[in-house]
VOZA-425666 format. One record per residue: residue in three letters; y, x negated, z of N, C-alpha, C, O in turn. Coordinates in steps of 0.1 Angstrom, whole numbers, padded with zeros to 4 digits, always signed. Example, Ala and Ser with C-alpha at 12.3 -4.5 7.8 and 13.67 -1.06 7.14 Angstrom:
! VOZA-425666
ALA-0057-0132+0078-0045-0123+0078-0033-0132+0078-0033-0142+0085 SER-0022-0128+0071-0011-0137+0071+0000-0129+0079+0011-0134+0080 
! end
This chain:
! VOZA-425666
MET+1010-1013+0904+1019-1006+0895+1011-0995+0887+1000-0997+0881 ASN+1016-0983+0888+1009-0972+0881+1016-0969+0868+1025-0960+0867 GLN+1012-0976+0858+1018-0974+0844+1009-0965+0836+0997-0966+0837 ARG+1015-0958+0827+1007-0949+0818+1005-0956+0804+1009-0951+0794 ALA+0999-0968+0805+0996-0975+0793+0982-0972+0788+0981-0965+0777 ASN+0972-0977+0795+0958-0975+0791+0950-0971+0803+0944-0980+0809 PRO+0950-0959+0807+0943-0954+0819+0928-0956+0817+0922-0951+0807 PRO+0921-0962+0826+0907-0964+0826+0899-0950+0828+0888-0948+0823 TYR+0906-0942+0835+0900-0929+0838+0903-0919+0827+0913-0921+0820 PRO+0896-0909+0825+0898-0899+0814+0911-0892+0816+0916-0890+0827 LEU+0918-0888+0805+0931-0881+0806+0928-0867+0811+0925-0857+0804 GLY+0930-0865+0824+0928-0852+0830+0930-0853+0845+0934-0844+0852 GLN+0927-0865+0850+0929-0867+0864+0944-0872+0867+0951-0876+0857 ASN+0948-0872+0879+0962-0876+0882+0963-0891+0882+0953-0898+0884 GLN+0975-0895+0881+0978-0910+0881+0977-0915+0895+0978-0927+0897 SER+0976-0906+0905+0976-0911+0919+0962-0916+0923+0961-0923+0933 GLN+0952-0914+0915+0939-0919+0918+0933-0926+0906+0924-0921+0899 PRO+0937-0938+0904+0932-0947+0893+0918-0951+0896+0915-0955+0908 ALA+0909-0951+0886+0895-0955+0888+0894-0970+0889+0887-0975+0898 ALA+0901-0977+0880+0900-0992+0880+0911-0998+0889+0920-0991+0894 SER+0911-1011+0890+0921-1018+0898+0933-1020+0890+0935-1031+0884 ASN+0941-1010+0889+0953-1011+0881+0965-1014+0890+0974-1006+0892 SER+0966-1027+0895+0977-1030+0904+0989-1035+0896+0999-1039+0901 
! end
């Protein structure tokens, strides 16, 4: 699931490429 709660990556990259395992 790609939710916009607390992205591990910096706010600047797209949500399509999460850095951490945000399943």
